[in-house]
ChimeraX commands (.cxc) that place a marker at each C-alpha (Angstrom):
marker #1 position 57.44,-40.58,5.78 radius 0.5
marker #1 position 54.04,-38.92,5.48 radius 0.5
marker #1 position 52.34,-37.15,8.37 radius 0.5
marker #1 position 49.57,-39.73,8.63 radius 0.5
marker #1 position 52.18,-42.49,8.95 radius 0.5
marker #1 position 53.86,-40.61,11.78 radius 0.5
marker #1 position 50.52,-40.22,13.55 radius 0.5
marker #1 position 49.79,-43.93,13.09 radius 0.5
marker #1 position 53.14,-44.78,14.66 radius 0.5
marker #1 position 52.28,-42.50,17.59 radius 0.5
marker #1 position 48.95,-44.30,17.93 radius 0.5
marker #1 position 50.56,-47.76,17.85 radius 0.5
marker #1 position 53.30,-46.69,20.27 radius 0.5
marker #1 position 50.75,-45.44,22.80 radius 0.5
marker #1 position 48.65,-48.57,22.37 radius 0.5
marker #1 position 51.66,-50.84,23.02 radius 0.5
marker #1 position 52.62,-48.83,26.10 radius 0.5
marker #1 position 49.05,-48.99,27.42 radius 0.5
marker #1 position 48.92,-52.77,26.88 radius 0.5
marker #1 position 52.20,-53.23,28.73 radius 0.5
marker #1 position 51.04,-51.07,31.64 radius 0.5
marker #1 position 47.75,-52.98,31.91 radius 0.5
marker #1 position 49.65,-56.24,32.24 radius 0.5
marker #1 position 52.08,-54.68,34.75 radius 0.5
marker #1 position 55.11,-55.06,32.50 radius 0.5
marker #1 position 57.82,-52.64,31.52 radius 0.5
marker #1 position 58.47,-52.32,27.80 radius 0.5
marker #1 position 61.96,-51.20,26.83 radius 0.5
marker #1 position 62.60,-48.74,24.03 radius 0.5
marker #1 position 64.26,-51.42,21.89 radius 0.5
marker #1 position 61.30,-53.81,22.35 radius 0.5
marker #1 position 58.91,-50.98,21.54 radius 0.5
marker #1 position 60.78,-50.03,18.37 radius 0.5
marker #1 position 60.99,-53.64,17.18 radius 0.5
marker #1 position 57.25,-54.08,17.78 radius 0.5
marker #1 position 56.51,-50.87,15.85 radius 0.5
marker #1 position 58.45,-52.16,12.83 radius 0.5
marker #1 position 55.82,-54.89,12.39 radius 0.5
marker #1 position 53.03,-52.40,11.67 radius 0.5
marker #1 position 52.31,-51.23,8.14 radius 0.5
marker #1 position 51.65,-47.51,8.43 radius 0.5
marker #1 position 50.58,-47.22,4.79 radius 0.5
marker #1 position 47.35,-49.07,5.57 radius 0.5
marker #1 position 44.42,-47.95,7.66 radius 0.5
marker #1 position 44.29,-48.90,11.33 radius 0.5
marker #1 position 40.87,-50.47,10.86 radius 0.5
marker #1 position 40.77,-53.96,9.38 radius 0.5
marker #1 position 37.35,-54.98,8.12 radius 0.5
marker #1 position 36.22,-58.48,9.00 radius 0.5
marker #1 position 33.13,-60.19,7.74 radius 0.5
marker #1 position 30.68,-61.53,10.30 radius 0.5
marker #1 position 28.89,-64.78,9.67 radius 0.5
marker #1 position 25.13,-64.51,9.29 radius 0.5
marker #1 position 23.37,-65.77,12.38 radius 0.5
marker #1 position 26.42,-65.36,14.63 radius 0.5
marker #1 position 26.14,-63.59,17.95 radius 0.5
marker #1 position 27.33,-59.98,18.07 radius 0.5
marker #1 position 30.38,-59.51,20.26 radius 0.5
marker #1 position 29.74,-56.04,21.65 radius 0.5
marker #1 position 33.24,-55.54,23.10 radius 0.5
marker #1 position 34.85,-56.45,19.79 radius 0.5
marker #1 position 32.43,-54.22,17.90 radius 0.5
marker #1 position 33.16,-51.28,20.22 radius 0.5
marker #1 position 36.90,-51.83,19.80 radius 0.5
marker #1 position 36.52,-51.80,16.00 radius 0.5
marker #1 position 34.55,-48.55,16.19 radius 0.5
marker #1 position 37.27,-47.04,18.39 radius 0.5
marker #1 position 39.96,-48.02,15.86 radius 0.5
marker #1 position 37.87,-46.60,13.01 radius 0.5
marker #1 position 37.41,-43.39,15.01 radius 0.5
marker #1 position 41.20,-43.12,15.40 radius 0.5
marker #1 position 41.67,-43.63,11.67 radius 0.5
marker #1 position 39.30,-40.76,10.96 radius 0.5
marker #1 position 40.93,-38.62,13.64 radius 0.5
marker #1 position 44.35,-39.11,12.00 radius 0.5
marker #1 position 42.95,-38.20,8.58 radius 0.5
marker #1 position 41.19,-35.13,9.96 radius 0.5
marker #1 position 44.33,-34.00,11.77 radius 0.5
marker #1 position 46.42,-34.41,8.62 radius 0.5
marker #1 position 43.95,-32.55,6.38 radius 0.5
marker #1 position 43.53,-29.78,8.95 radius 0.5
marker #1 position 47.27,-29.20,9.26 radius 0.5
marker #1 position 47.67,-29.21,5.48 radius 0.5
marker #1 position 44.83,-26.72,5.06 radius 0.5
marker #1 position 46.42,-24.42,7.66 radius 0.5
marker #1 position 49.72,-24.56,5.77 radius 0.5
marker #1 position 47.97,-23.83,2.49 radius 0.5
marker #1 position 46.01,-20.93,3.99 radius 0.5
marker #1 position 49.16,-19.35,5.44 radius 0.5
marker #1 position 50.86,-19.69,2.05 radius 0.5
marker #1 position 47.98,-17.86,0.37 radius 0.5
marker #1 position 47.88,-15.08,2.97 radius 0.5
marker #1 position 51.59,-14.30,2.89 radius 0.5
marker #1 position 52.54,-11.55,0.41 radius 0.5
marker link #1:1,2 radius 0.2
marker link #1:2,3 radius 0.2
marker link #1:3,4 radius 0.2
marker link #1:4,5 radius 0.2
marker link #1:5,6 radius 0.2
marker link #1:6,7 radius 0.2
marker link #1:7,8 radius 0.2
marker link #1:8,9 radius 0.2
marker link #1:9,10 radius 0.2
marker link #1:10,11 radius 0.2
marker link #1:11,12 radius 0.2
marker link #1:12,13 radius 0.2
marker link #1:13,14 radius 0.2
marker link #1:14,15 radius 0.2
marker link #1:15,16 radius 0.2
marker link #1:16,17 radius 0.2
marker link #1:17,18 radius 0.2
marker link #1:18,19 radius 0.2
marker link #1:19,20 radius 0.2
marker link #1:20,21 radius 0.2
marker link #1:21,22 radius 0.2
marker link #1:22,23 radius 0.2
marker link #1:23,24 radius 0.2
marker link #1:24,25 radius 0.2
marker link #1:25,26 radius 0.2
marker link #1:26,27 radius 0.2
marker link #1:27,28 radius 0.2
marker link #1:28,29 radius 0.2
marker link #1:29,30 radius 0.2
marker link #1:30,31 radius 0.2
marker link #1:31,32 radius 0.2
marker link #1:32,33 radius 0.2
marker link #1:33,34 radius 0.2
marker link #1:34,35 radius 0.2
marker link #1:35,36 radius 0.2
marker link #1:36,37 radius 0.2
marker link #1:37,38 radius 0.2
marker link #1:38,39 radius 0.2
marker link #1:39,40 radius 0.2
marker link #1:40,41 radius 0.2
marker link #1:41,42 radius 0.2
marker link #1:42,43 radius 0.2
marker link #1:43,44 radius 0.2
marker link #1:44,45 radius 0.2
marker link #1:45,46 radius 0.2
marker link #1:46,47 radius 0.2
marker link #1:47,48 radius 0.2
marker link #1:48,49 radius 0.2
marker link #1:49,50 radius 0.2
marker link #1:50,51 radius 0.2
marker link #1:51,52 radius 0.2
marker link #1:52,53 radius 0.2
marker link #1:53,54 radius 0.2
marker link #1:54,55 radius 0.2
marker link #1:55,56 radius 0.2
marker link #1:56,57 radius 0.2
marker link #1:57,58 radius 0.2
marker link #1:58,59 radius 0.2
marker link #1:59,60 radius 0.2
marker link #1:60,61 radius 0.2
marker link #1:61,62 radius 0.2
marker link #1:62,63 radius 0.2
marker link #1:63,64 radius 0.2
marker link #1:64,65 radius 0.2
marker link #1:65,66 radius 0.2
marker link #1:66,67 radius 0.2
marker link #1:67,68 radius 0.2
marker link #1:68,69 radius 0.2
marker link #1:69,70 radius 0.2
marker link #1:70,71 radius 0.2
marker link #1:71,72 radius 0.2
marker link #1:72,73 radius 0.2
marker link #1:73,74 radius 0.2
marker link #1:74,75 radius 0.2
marker link #1:75,76 radius 0.2
marker link #1:76,77 radius 0.2
marker link #1:77,78 radius 0.2
marker link #1:78,79 radius 0.2
marker link #1:79,80 radius 0.2
marker link #1:80,81 radius 0.2
marker link #1:81,82 radius 0.2
marker link #1:82,83 radius 0.2
marker link #1:83,84 radius 0.2
marker link #1:84,85 radius 0.2
marker link #1:85,86 radius 0.2
marker link #1:86,87 radius 0.2
marker link #1:87,88 radius 0.2
marker link #1:88,89 radius 0.2
marker link #1:89,90 radius 0.2
marker link #1:90,91 radius 0.2
marker link #1:91,92 radius 0.2
marker link #1:92,93 radius 0.2
marker link #1:93,94 radius 0.2
view
C-alpha cells in the first residue's frame, strides 16, 4: 500500500469516528474496519459534481467540498515532502 493510501485511510478513519461521536454513538473497531473497506484509497477524496445552471448555491456543501479538496492536497503535499526528505538524505549520505 502506498503512503498516500495510508494517509487517506487515516483521514477516513478519523472522519468516521468524528461522525459517530457527533451522533453520540460508539463505533467498534470491527465496524470501523468494515466501513473503511468500502472506501477506494486509489482515488482522490474529492468527487467533482456538476451544478445545474441557475441552481442556488449551497454554501455548506461548497465549504465541505473545499475542505475535502484541501485534505486531498494536504495528503499529496505530505507524501511528496516525506519522499523528498528521503531522497535528500540518500544524496547526503556518503
